[in-house]
matplotlib code that plots the C-alpha trace (Angstrom):
import matplotlib.pyplot as plt

x = [-10.6, -12.4, -16.0, -14.9, -12.7, -14.4, -14.8, -17.5, -17.2, -18.4, -15.7, -18.0, -17.1, -19.4, -19.0, -20.1, -23.2, -24.5, -26.5, -24.0, -23.7, -25.3, -21.9, -21.7, -25.1, -23.9, -20.9, -23.2, -25.5, -22.6, -21.3, -24.7, -25.3, -21.7, -22.5, -25.0, -22.6, -19.7, -21.7, -23.1, -19.6, -18.2, -21.2, -21.3, -17.6, -17.7, -20.8, -19.3, -16.0, -17.8, -20.0, -17.0, -15.1, -18.0, -18.7, -15.1, -13.6, -13.1, -10.1, -8.9, -6.1, -8.3, -6.9, -9.3, -8.5, -9.0, -8.4, -7.0, -5.9, -9.5, -10.6, -8.1, -9.6, -13.1, -12.0, -10.4, -13.7, -15.7, -13.4, -11.1, -13.1, -10.5, -7.9, -9.8, -8.2, -4.9, -1.6, 1.1, 4.6, 6.2, 10.0, 12.5, 16.2, 18.8, 22.4, 23.0, 21.2, 17.4, 17.3, 19.2, 17.3, 16.5, 15.7, 13.5, 11.4, 10.9, 9.8, 7.4, 5.8, 5.4, 3.6, 1.5, 0.5, -0.6, -2.7, -5.7, -5.9, -9.1, -9.3, -6.4, -7.4, -4.0, -0.2, 2.0, 5.0, 8.3, 10.4, 14.1, 16.7, 19.8, 22.0, 20.0, 19.6, 16.4, 13.0, 9.4, 5.9, 2.8, -0.2, -3.5, -6.4, -10.1, -10.7, -9.1, -7.1, -9.9, -12.3, -10.0, -10.6, -7.6, -7.4, -7.0, -4.1, -2.5, -2.8, -0.9, 1.8, 2.1, 2.1, 4.8, 7.0, 6.7, 9.0, 11.8, 14.9, 18.6, 19.9, 16.4, 14.7, 11.0, 9.5, 6.2, 5.2, 2.3, -0.7, -2.6, 0.6, 1.3, -2.2, -1.8, 1.7, 1.5, 3.7, 1.9, 1.5, 4.5, 4.5, 3.8, 0.7, 2.5, 5.5, 3.2, 1.2, 4.3, 5.7, 2.3, 2.4, 5.8, 4.8, 1.6, 3.3, 5.8, 2.9, 0.6, 2.8, -0.2, -0.9, -4.7, -4.6, -2.3, -4.5, -7.8, -6.9, -5.2, -8.3, -10.5, -8.5, -8.2, -11.9, -12.6, -10.1, -11.6, -15.1, -13.8, -12.0, -15.1, -17.2, -14.5, -14.2, -18.0, -17.9, -15.2, -17.9, -19.6, -16.7, -13.3, -10.8, -7.1, -5.5, -3.5, -6.7, -6.9, -3.4, -4.0, -7.2, -5.3, -2.6, -5.0, -7.4, -4.7, -3.1, -6.3, -8.0, -5.3, -4.9, -8.6, -8.9, -5.7, -7.2, -10.4, -8.6, -6.3, -9.3, -10.9, -7.9, -7.8, -11.4, -10.5, -7.5, -9.8, -12.0, -14.9, -16.6, -15.9, -19.3, -18.8, -15.3, -16.7, -19.3, -16.6, -14.2, -16.9, -18.2, -14.7, -12.2, -15.1, -16.3, -12.8, -12.4, -15.7, -14.7, -11.3, -12.8, -15.2, -12.3, -10.5, -13.7, -14.2, -10.6, -11.1, -14.2, -12.0, -11.0, -14.5, -14.1, -11.2, -13.5, -11.4, -13.2, -10.2, -9.7, -13.4, -12.9, -9.8, -11.7, -14.7, -12.5, -10.5, -13.7, -15.2, -12.1, -12.1, -15.9, -15.4, -12.6, -14.3, -17.5, -15.5, -13.8, -17.2, -19.2, -17.1, -14.4, -16.8, -18.2, -14.8, -13.9, -17.0, -15.6, -12.1, -13.4, -10.6, -8.5, -7.5, -4.0, -3.5, -0.8, 1.5, 5.1, 7.5, 8.4, 6.4, 2.9, 1.9, -0.8, -3.6, -4.0, -3.7, -2.1, 1.2, 2.7, 5.4, 3.0, -0.1, -2.5, -1.6, -4.4, -4.6, -4.5, -3.8, -1.1, -0.3, 1.1, 3.5, 6.5, 6.8, 9.1, 6.5, 5.7, 9.4, 9.9, 7.0, 8.4, 11.8, 10.4, 8.2, 11.1, 12.7, 9.8, 11.5, 14.7, 12.9, 10.1, 12.5, 14.7, 11.8, 10.4, 13.8, 14.0, 10.5, 11.4, 14.6, 12.7, 10.2, 12.7, 12.7, 8.9, 9.5, 11.2, 8.4, 7.5, 4.2, 3.9, 2.7, 5.7, 6.4, 7.4, 11.0, 10.2, 8.8, 10.8, 13.6, 12.1, 8.8, 8.5, 7.3, 10.5, 12.6, 10.6, 11.1, 14.8, 15.2, 13.2, 15.2, 18.5, 17.6, 15.4, 15.5, 13.3, 10.6, 9.5, 8.0, 5.4, 4.5, 2.3, -0.9, -1.8, -5.4, -6.4, -9.9, -10.1, -13.2, -12.0, -11.1, -8.7, -7.5, -6.4, -4.3, -1.4, -1.5, -1.3, 1.6, 3.5, 3.0, 4.3, 7.5, 7.8, 7.8, 11.1, 12.8, 11.2, 13.7, 12.7, 11.0, 12.9, 10.6, 7.1, 5.2, 3.3, -0.3, -3.1, -6.5, -9.9, -12.2, -14.0, -10.8, -12.0, -9.6, -6.0, -3.7, 0.0, 2.3, 5.1, 8.0, 9.8, 13.5, 12.9, 11.0, 7.3, 7.9, 10.6, 10.1, 11.3, 8.5, 5.9, 7.6, 7.4, 3.7, 3.2, 5.5, 3.5, 0.2, 1.2, 3.7, 4.2, 0.6, -0.7, 2.1, 1.4, -2.4, -2.4, -4.8, -6.5, -9.4, -7.4, -7.7, -4.7, -4.8, -2.0, -3.1, -2.1, -1.2, 1.8, 0.0, -3.0, -0.6, 0.6, -2.9, -4.0, -0.9, -1.7, -5.4, -4.5, -1.9, -4.5, -7.0, -4.5, -4.8, -8.6, -8.6, -6.1, -8.1, -11.4, -10.2, -8.4, -11.5, -13.8, -11.4, -10.8, -14.5, -14.8, -11.9, -13.3, -16.6, -14.8, -12.2, -13.9, -10.7, -9.2, -5.6, -5.8, -7.4, -4.9, -2.0, -3.3, -3.7, -0.2, 1.4, -0.3, 0.7, 4.3, 4.1, 2.7, 5.3, 8.1, 6.5, 6.4, 10.0, 11.0, 9.4, 10.9, 14.4, 14.2, 12.1, 12.7, 16.2, 17.4, 18.8, 19.3, 18.1, 20.1, 18.5, 15.0, 15.7, 14.8, 15.3, 15.6, 14.6, 11.5, 8.6, 5.9, 2.6, 0.2, -2.5, -0.1, 0.1, -3.6, -4.3, -1.4, -2.7, -6.3, -5.2, -2.3, -4.3, -7.1, -4.7, -2.7, -6.0, -6.6, -3.5, -4.3, -7.7, -6.5, -3.8, -5.8, -8.9, -6.7, -5.1, -8.5, -9.7, -6.8, -7.3, -11.0, -9.9, -7.1, -7.2, -3.4, -2.4, 1.2, 0.2, -2.6, -0.2, 2.3, -0.4, -2.1, 1.2, 2.1, -1.3, -1.3, 2.3, 2.8, -0.4, 0.0, 3.6, 2.6, -0.2, 2.1, 4.8, 2.2, 1.1, 4.8, 5.5, 2.3, 3.0, 6.7, 6.2, 4.9, 8.2, 10.3, 7.8, 5.9, 7.2, 4.9, 6.7, 3.5, 2.9, 6.5, 6.2, 2.8, 4.0, 7.2, 5.2, 2.7, 5.3, 7.4, 4.3, 3.3, 6.8, 7.3, 3.8, 4.5, 8.0, 8.7, 5.1, 3.5, 6.7, 8.2, 6.1, 2.8, 4.1, 6.3, 3.6, 0.9, 3.4, 4.0, 0.3, -0.6, -4.3, -4.6, -4.9, -8.5, -9.6, -12.9, -15.2, -18.6, -20.5, -18.7, -19.4, -23.1, -23.0, -21.1, -22.6, -20.9, -19.2, -18.1, -15.4, -14.5, -17.6, -16.2, -18.6, -17.3, -17.7, -18.6, -16.4, -13.8, -13.9, -16.7, -15.8, -17.3, -18.2, -15.7, -16.3, -18.7]
y = [-7.6, -10.0, -9.5, -9.3, -6.4, -4.4, -0.8, 1.6, 5.3, 5.7, 3.5, 0.5, -3.0, -5.6, -7.4, -4.3, -3.8, -7.2, -7.4, -7.4, -10.5, -10.4, -9.4, -6.6, -5.4, -5.6, -3.5, -1.0, -0.8, -0.3, 2.5, 4.2, 3.8, 4.3, 6.5, 4.0, 1.1, 3.0, 4.1, 0.5, -1.0, 1.6, 1.3, -2.5, -2.9, -0.4, -2.1, -5.6, -4.5, -2.5, -5.6, -7.8, -5.4, -5.3, -9.0, -10.0, -13.1, -16.6, -18.0, -21.2, -23.7, -26.7, -29.3, -32.0, -35.6, -38.8, -42.4, -43.8, -40.5, -39.3, -42.5, -41.7, -38.2, -39.8, -42.2, -39.3, -37.3, -40.3, -41.8, -39.0, -35.7, -33.8, -34.6, -33.6, -30.2, -29.3, -28.9, -26.3, -26.5, -23.9, -24.3, -22.9, -22.6, -21.5, -20.5, -22.5, -25.5, -25.3, -26.8, -24.0, -22.5, -19.1, -20.6, -23.4, -20.9, -18.7, -21.6, -22.9, -19.4, -19.3, -22.6, -21.7, -18.5, -20.4, -23.1, -20.9, -19.1, -19.4, -22.4, -24.2, -27.5, -28.7, -28.1, -31.2, -31.6, -30.2, -32.6, -31.7, -32.5, -34.5, -31.5, -29.9, -26.6, -27.1, -28.1, -28.0, -28.4, -29.2, -26.9, -28.6, -26.6, -27.5, -27.3, -27.7, -24.7, -23.4, -23.1, -21.6, -17.9, -16.0, -13.8, -16.9, -18.2, -14.7, -14.7, -17.9, -16.5, -13.2, -14.9, -17.4, -14.8, -12.4, -14.7, -14.5, -12.7, -12.5, -16.0, -17.6, -17.9, -18.7, -19.9, -21.5, -24.0, -26.2, -25.7, -23.1, -21.0, -21.3, -20.1, -17.1, -15.9, -16.5, -13.9, -10.9, -10.9, -9.3, -6.7, -9.3, -7.6, -4.2, -5.8, -7.5, -4.4, -2.3, -4.8, -4.9, -1.1, -1.2, -4.0, -2.3, 1.0, -0.7, -2.4, 0.6, 3.6, 5.4, 6.0, 5.9, 2.6, 1.2, 2.3, 0.9, -2.8, -2.2, -0.4, -3.1, -5.9, -4.0, -3.4, -7.0, -8.2, -5.9, -7.2, -10.8, -10.3, -8.9, -11.9, -14.4, -12.9, -13.4, -16.9, -17.9, -18.0, -20.8, -22.7, -23.8, -21.4, -21.4, -18.2, -17.9, -18.0, -14.2, -14.0, -16.7, -15.1, -11.8, -13.6, -15.3, -12.3, -9.7, -11.9, -13.0, -9.6, -7.5, -10.0, -10.1, -6.3, -6.1, -8.1, -6.0, -2.7, -3.9, -4.8, -1.5, 0.5, -1.5, -0.4, 3.2, 2.8, 1.6, 4.7, 3.3, 5.5, 4.7, 3.1, 0.9, 0.1, -1.1, -3.3, -4.8, -5.4, -7.0, -9.1, -10.5, -10.1, -10.1, -13.4, -14.9, -13.5, -15.1, -18.5, -18.3, -17.5, -20.4, -22.7, -21.6, -22.1, -25.6, -26.5, -25.2, -27.2, -30.3, -29.6, -30.4, -34.1, -34.4, -34.3, -32.1, -29.1, -26.8, -27.4, -26.7, -23.4, -22.6, -23.5, -21.4, -18.4, -18.6, -19.1, -16.0, -14.0, -15.1, -14.4, -10.9, -9.8, -11.4, -9.4, -6.3, -6.8, -7.3, -4.5, -2.0, -1.8, -0.9, 1.9, 3.3, 3.0, 5.1, 7.8, 7.5, 7.6, 8.5, 9.8, 6.3, 7.1, 10.3, 10.9, 8.8, 8.4, 9.7, 7.1, 4.4, 5.0, 2.1, 3.1, 0.7, 1.8, -1.2, 0.8, 1.0, -2.5, -2.0, -0.4, -2.3, -3.4, -6.3, -8.4, -7.2, -10.0, -10.3, -9.3, -6.1, -8.2, -10.1, -7.8, -8.0, -10.0, -12.6, -13.4, -13.8, -15.9, -18.2, -18.7, -19.5, -22.2, -23.5, -23.9, -26.3, -27.8, -31.1, -29.5, -26.6, -28.8, -31.5, -29.0, -27.4, -30.8, -31.9, -28.8, -29.4, -33.0, -32.0, -29.4, -32.0, -34.7, -33.6, -34.2, -37.9, -37.3, -35.2, -36.1, -34.9, -34.1, -31.2, -29.1, -28.4, -25.4, -26.0, -24.1, -21.0, -17.7, -17.7, -14.7, -16.6, -18.1, -21.3, -21.8, -20.9, -23.5, -26.1, -25.6, -25.7, -28.9, -30.4, -29.5, -30.6, -33.7, -34.6, -33.3, -36.0, -34.4, -31.6, -34.0, -36.9, -39.7, -40.5, -44.2, -44.9, -48.3, -49.7, -52.4, -54.6, -56.8, -53.9, -55.0, -58.2, -56.2, -53.8, -56.3, -56.3, -52.5, -52.5, -55.0, -52.9, -49.8, -51.8, -53.1, -49.6, -48.7, -51.3, -50.2, -48.4, -44.7, -44.4, -42.1, -42.5, -43.9, -42.7, -45.2, -45.7, -43.6, -45.3, -43.7, -44.1, -47.1, -48.8, -49.6, -47.2, -46.1, -43.4, -43.6, -40.8, -41.9, -39.6, -40.4, -39.8, -37.8, -34.6, -34.5, -33.7, -36.4, -39.3, -41.6, -40.4, -41.4, -44.7, -45.2, -44.5, -47.1, -49.6, -49.3, -49.8, -52.6, -54.6, -53.7, -53.3, -56.5, -58.4, -56.9, -57.5, -60.9, -63.2, -60.4, -58.1, -55.0, -52.4, -50.0, -47.0, -44.4, -40.8, -37.3, -34.2, -35.8, -39.0, -36.9, -35.1, -38.5, -39.7, -36.5, -36.6, -40.2, -39.3, -36.3, -38.3, -40.9, -38.2, -36.2, -38.5, -38.4, -34.6, -34.4, -36.9, -35.2, -31.7, -32.8, -34.7, -31.7, -29.3, -31.7, -31.8, -28.0, -27.4, -29.8, -27.9, -24.6, -25.5, -28.5, -30.5, -33.6, -32.7, -29.3, -30.5, -33.4, -31.0, -28.5, -31.2, -32.6, -29.2, -28.0, -31.2, -30.6, -27.0, -28.2, -31.0, -28.4, -26.3, -29.3, -30.0, -26.4, -26.4, -29.9, -28.7, -25.5, -26.3, -30.0, -30.5, -27.0, -25.9, -22.2, -22.0, -18.8, -17.1, -18.0, -17.6, -21.2, -21.7, -25.4, -27.9, -29.9, -31.8, -30.2, -29.6, -32.1, -29.7, -27.5, -29.8, -30.1, -26.4, -25.7, -28.1, -26.7, -23.1, -23.6, -25.8, -23.2, -20.3, -22.2, -22.9, -19.1, -18.4, -21.5, -20.1, -16.6, -17.9, -20.6, -18.5, -16.2, -19.2, -20.6, -17.3, -17.2, -20.8, -20.1, -17.2, -18.8, -22.6, -22.3, -24.0, -22.7, -19.1, -19.3, -20.4, -17.6, -14.9, -16.1, -16.0, -12.6, -11.1, -12.4, -12.7, -9.3, -9.2, -12.8, -12.0, -8.9, -10.8, -13.7, -11.3, -9.7, -13.1, -14.1, -10.9, -11.2, -14.8, -14.3, -11.5, -14.0, -15.8, -12.8, -10.7, -13.1, -14.8, -17.9, -20.8, -22.3, -19.1, -19.0, -22.6, -21.9, -18.6, -20.1, -23.0, -20.8, -18.3, -21.2, -22.8, -19.5, -18.7, -22.1, -21.9, -18.5, -19.3, -23.0, -24.0, -21.0, -19.7, -23.1, -26.2, -24.9, -23.6, -26.7, -29.2, -27.4, -27.1, -30.8, -31.7, -29.2, -29.8, -32.6, -29.8, -29.2, -32.8, -33.5, -36.5, -35.6, -37.5, -35.5, -32.3, -33.2, -34.3, -31.4, -27.9, -25.1, -22.6, -19.3, -17.8, -14.5, -13.7, -14.4, -16.2, -19.5, -19.9, -23.5, -23.4, -21.2, -17.4, -15.5, -12.4, -9.2, -6.0, -3.1, -0.3, 2.4]
z = [-36.9, -34.5, -33.4, -29.8, -30.4, -33.1, -31.9, -33.2, -33.4, -29.9, -28.5, -27.8, -29.0, -30.4, -27.1, -25.2, -27.4, -26.3, -23.1, -20.3, -18.0, -14.6, -13.1, -15.7, -14.5, -10.9, -11.8, -13.6, -10.6, -8.2, -10.4, -10.6, -6.9, -5.8, -2.8, -1.4, -2.0, -0.4, 2.6, 3.0, 3.1, 5.5, 7.8, 7.6, 8.4, 11.2, 12.6, 12.4, 14.0, 16.7, 17.6, 17.6, 19.8, 22.2, 22.3, 22.1, 20.6, 21.9, 20.0, 21.7, 21.0, 21.6, 19.2, 20.5, 20.9, 18.8, 19.4, 22.6, 24.1, 23.9, 25.7, 28.5, 28.8, 29.1, 31.8, 33.8, 33.5, 34.8, 37.4, 38.4, 38.0, 39.9, 37.3, 34.2, 34.0, 32.4, 34.2, 34.4, 35.7, 37.9, 37.6, 40.0, 39.2, 41.7, 41.2, 44.4, 45.8, 45.8, 49.3, 50.9, 53.8, 52.2, 48.8, 50.2, 52.2, 49.3, 47.0, 49.7, 50.0, 46.2, 46.1, 49.1, 47.4, 44.3, 46.0, 47.0, 43.6, 41.6, 39.1, 40.9, 42.4, 43.7, 43.6, 43.7, 46.0, 44.6, 42.5, 42.6, 39.9, 40.7, 40.5, 43.3, 41.6, 39.6, 40.9, 39.6, 40.9, 38.9, 39.2, 38.4, 37.1, 37.3, 33.6, 30.2, 29.0, 26.7, 29.7, 32.3, 32.7, 31.3, 34.4, 36.6, 34.5, 34.7, 38.5, 38.7, 36.5, 38.4, 41.8, 40.8, 39.1, 42.0, 44.0, 41.5, 42.8, 41.9, 42.0, 41.8, 38.4, 38.1, 34.8, 34.0, 31.3, 30.2, 28.0, 30.1, 30.3, 26.5, 25.8, 28.0, 27.0, 23.2, 21.5, 20.1, 16.3, 14.5, 11.8, 9.1, 7.7, 7.5, 5.7, 3.2, 2.5, 2.0, -0.5, -2.3, -2.6, -4.2, -6.7, -7.7, -8.2, -10.5, -12.3, -12.7, -12.1, -10.6, -6.9, -7.5, -9.5, -6.8, -3.9, -5.2, -4.9, -1.5, -0.1, -1.4, 0.2, 3.6, 3.8, 2.9, 5.5, 8.1, 7.5, 7.5, 10.8, 12.6, 11.4, 12.3, 15.8, 16.2, 14.8, 17.3, 19.9, 18.0, 16.6, 17.8, 16.1, 17.2, 18.4, 15.2, 13.1, 12.7, 11.4, 9.0, 7.9, 7.3, 5.4, 2.9, 2.8, 1.9, -0.7, -2.4, -2.0, -3.6, -6.4, -7.3, -7.2, -9.3, -12.1, -12.2, -12.1, -14.9, -17.1, -16.3, -17.4, -20.6, -21.3, -20.7, -23.0, -25.8, -25.5, -23.4, -20.9, -17.2, -16.8, -19.9, -18.8, -15.4, -17.2, -19.4, -16.5, -14.4, -17.3, -18.0, -15.1, -12.6, -13.8, -13.7, -10.1, -9.1, -10.6, -9.0, -5.6, -5.9, -6.7, -3.5, -1.5, -3.0, -2.0, 1.5, 1.9, 1.7, 5.3, 6.6, 5.8, 8.2, 11.2, 13.5, 15.1, 15.0, 11.3, 10.8, 12.6, 10.5, 7.3, 8.2, 9.1, 5.8, 3.8, 5.3, 4.6, 0.9, 0.6, 2.2, -0.1, -3.1, -2.3, -1.9, -5.3, -7.0, -5.4, -3.5, -6.2, -9.0, -6.8, -6.1, -9.8, -10.4, -8.2, -9.8, -13.4, -15.8, -12.9, -12.1, -13.6, -11.8, -9.2, -11.4, -10.8, -13.5, -16.1, -14.3, -15.7, -17.9, -20.4, -21.0, -24.6, -26.9, -29.6, -27.7, -27.7, -25.1, -22.6, -23.5, -20.8, -18.6, -20.0, -23.6, -26.2, -29.9, -32.3, -30.4, -27.5, -29.8, -29.4, -25.6, -23.3, -22.5, -26.1, -26.9, -23.8, -24.7, -28.2, -26.9, -24.7, -27.4, -29.8, -27.3, -25.4, -24.4, -23.1, -21.2, -19.9, -18.7, -16.9, -15.1, -14.2, -12.8, -10.7, -9.3, -8.5, -6.7, -4.7, -3.7, -2.6, 1.1, 1.2, 1.5, 4.9, 6.3, 9.9, 11.2, 14.9, 17.0, 18.0, 21.7, 23.7, 22.8, 19.6, 21.4, 21.3, 23.8, 25.7, 26.6, 30.0, 28.4, 26.5, 29.6, 31.7, 28.9, 28.8, 32.6, 32.9, 29.9, 31.5, 35.0, 34.4, 30.7, 27.8, 28.4, 31.6, 29.5, 28.1, 30.4, 29.3, 31.2, 31.5, 32.6, 33.9, 34.1, 36.8, 36.5, 39.3, 41.5, 44.3, 42.6, 39.6, 41.6, 41.5, 37.7, 37.7, 40.3, 38.3, 35.1, 36.9, 37.9, 34.4, 33.0, 34.7, 32.4, 29.2, 26.9, 26.5, 29.9, 32.3, 35.3, 36.2, 39.2, 41.4, 40.4, 42.0, 42.5, 42.7, 45.7, 44.2, 43.3, 39.8, 38.0, 38.3, 36.8, 36.2, 35.1, 32.8, 31.9, 28.5, 28.0, 24.9, 24.0, 23.3, 19.6, 19.2, 16.9, 19.7, 22.0, 19.4, 19.0, 22.8, 22.7, 20.0, 21.8, 25.0, 23.2, 20.9, 23.0, 26.7, 27.7, 26.0, 27.7, 31.1, 31.0, 29.4, 31.2, 33.2, 32.6, 33.2, 30.4, 30.1, 27.8, 27.0, 26.8, 27.9, 25.9, 24.2, 23.2, 22.0, 19.6, 18.4, 17.8, 16.0, 13.8, 12.8, 12.1, 9.9, 8.0, 7.2, 6.0, 3.9, 0.8, 1.0, 1.1, -1.8, -3.9, -3.4, -4.1, -7.2, -8.4, -8.0, -9.5, -12.4, -13.2, -12.9, -15.3, -17.8, -17.7, -18.3, -20.9, -22.6, -22.5, -20.9, -21.2, -19.6, -16.3, -16.1, -16.7, -14.2, -11.5, -12.0, -12.2, -9.0, -7.2, -8.3, -7.0, -3.7, -3.5, -3.9, -1.1, 1.2, 0.4, 1.3, 4.7, 5.5, 4.5, 6.5, 9.6, 10.0, 8.7, 9.7, 6.3, 6.1, 9.8, 10.4, 7.3, 8.5, 12.2, 13.0, 16.7, 16.5, 13.9, 14.6, 12.9, 10.8, 12.6, 11.1, 10.1, 8.0, 5.0, 4.9, 5.1, 2.7, 0.1, 0.1, -0.1, -2.5, -4.9, -5.0, -5.6, -8.2, -10.0, -10.0, -12.1, -14.3, -15.1, -15.8, -18.1, -19.9, -20.5, -22.6, -24.3, -25.1, -26.4, -28.8, -29.8, -30.7, -32.8, -34.7, -34.1, -33.9, -30.7, -30.7, -31.3, -28.8, -26.1, -26.9, -27.2, -24.0, -22.0, -23.5, -22.6, -19.0, -18.1, -16.5, -14.5, -13.3, -12.3, -10.4, -8.7, -7.8, -6.5, -4.2, -2.9, -2.4, -0.4, 1.7, 2.5, 2.9, 5.3, 7.8, 7.6, 8.7, 10.6, 12.9, 16.0, 15.7, 14.2, 12.7, 10.8, 9.7, 8.3, 6.7, 5.2, 3.7, 2.2, 0.5, -0.7, -2.3, -3.8, -5.5, -6.6, -8.2, -9.8, -11.3, -12.6, -13.3, -14.0, -15.7, -17.5, -18.6, -18.0, -19.3, -22.7, -23.1, -22.5, -24.5, -27.4, -27.3, -27.0, -29.8, -30.8, -28.3, -25.7, -26.8, -27.5, -25.7, -26.1, -27.5, -24.8, -22.1, -24.0, -23.8, -20.2, -18.6, -18.3, -20.1, -17.8, -19.3, -17.1, -18.8, -20.7, -24.1, -26.4, -27.7, -31.5, -32.5, -35.6, -37.1, -36.4, -38.1, -40.1, -38.9, -40.5, -40.3, -37.9, -39.1]

ax = plt.figure().add_subplot(projection="3d")
ax.plot(x, y, z, "-o")
ax.set_aspect("equal")
plt.show()
């Protein structure tokens, strides 16, 4: 028997007789002071939520500006202060002609009612489509969307729509309207929680054991939401930030608590007292949870190097969510386990209760290790793969490559209102404008001109405006408008294609690289292309350039961290490559479904479109961190078996056998939580994000953990654990699960007395 598992007459192991780790002491303190801990958490969460409800939140879809589009915004602020604000479109569609006497009078009254409203600076003349049945006017606000009072936007919407009648449809579009009428969150969280309940009941068979991880995660998410709502007053956090925080917080929080409860039940099954079982669970699973959480946080910190304020806000919100659920798992959960004691398996379902006693091989604890685990499914599966490592590994690798193929067709661009739910007024306005004028009228380009020579440069600008009408891809260009000093001008250019179309991005680049240099050659006129559509093109380009930097930095830091933990070169390299393959497969899935339109009816995709440029960045940081979690949980067990036996093949099989069920349950919970946002949320960006994360976790838990890891480790054999001596001396030793690492072969121990 090994020293780490020798049990004395009192049920304590040699490991338990050693001084517990600091996390073990934290668990013991939380057990001994469980009433104070519980009251502290309840009081703290209620206080944070109460303050957040009183103060309110300030989530805003301000995606900022970079490059030339930001320069245009600066010119407008300096030379055209009245045009700094955002625009909205009021669209009228009549079953007859819009210029019919009764219809015209009603449209004129609607526009007249909007002009004096607060925050409205002007309303443009009506522009009528060729068919005479559709027309729109542009409402200009005095500020950007994030700074317009919500009540003022709503008054514009209500006033315009009050003039709708049978035969006259009124719809509104534009950034201010989109921010105001964003669809309410769907039942995603409820679907994810329901699925998690079912999975944990199947895993534990006990209502109490199932409820503890769920309560822990919900308390952590509640605390995280309150803090994120308060932080939104200091940082730019998009309106979908709370849903994303809930998505990540629920998945991570339930998983972390699941691992600790599993380890606690193992301790009880071995005869430990509840207090000692908590100390054991916190010293082992608690340390792994802490390390896994830190890995996720390190990955998320990669978003800060992008330099976009809204990504900083998303990163901070997600980091706070992970910190909250991690703190709940490491403090609140031990306190609740103290109240549960040995009753953790009560209220069990018939034939579903899984005992944690290690003496029953088929119902052994989810994280038990050693010979008793060698008769289960996971041990037999690992041995099957290890007997044919080349064939199994090649098949899994081929599947991953095939799944990742669509990745190479990914097009990054901010999606437009054409992807909104059909019942929203923004989608209706988009469709009406597209049908009546062309899709490009939904996203005009703004060309700003700086005229050092003032009047003498006006001719250059006028010639440029005339030249625009001959440029392929331009539907219409308005005459230039000059400021009072005559040293600046603004032109509105309507593309022929939609704001999110690749052709529109090509038009922006063509204007900047060819048309404008030709038009201004030999003059001092400075022309810049901006506007909301061009800003999206610039932001997508900027994020595309930063993506490799983020990926490289996160991989480097994680590589060093894994080397310090596992004292190996091969394992960090394998982990990085496997995680990249999982993420590549996830990228391929979202491209195939949301960009190509495959299985669009299954996933309720309204219309195919590009991938919002921040999604791959956010997906990578979160997926890489979560994948490392499972890597750590699995490989710590493999490493423990390797230290005991120095048999690499047996260590892999035993490690997979001892962690297979709990990792599968944890992954299934993650998949259900993330997948619920695909079917239960009306926001397309959350649908894309949820599908990507669900596919990444599914691939990681099946093709990677079940096939590639045992195949590769079988082929590498002892090379898995090769580590240069100079690196061993240079890197600190990080003990994840609290298991002491023997320097040589296992040391015999005395028999139990």
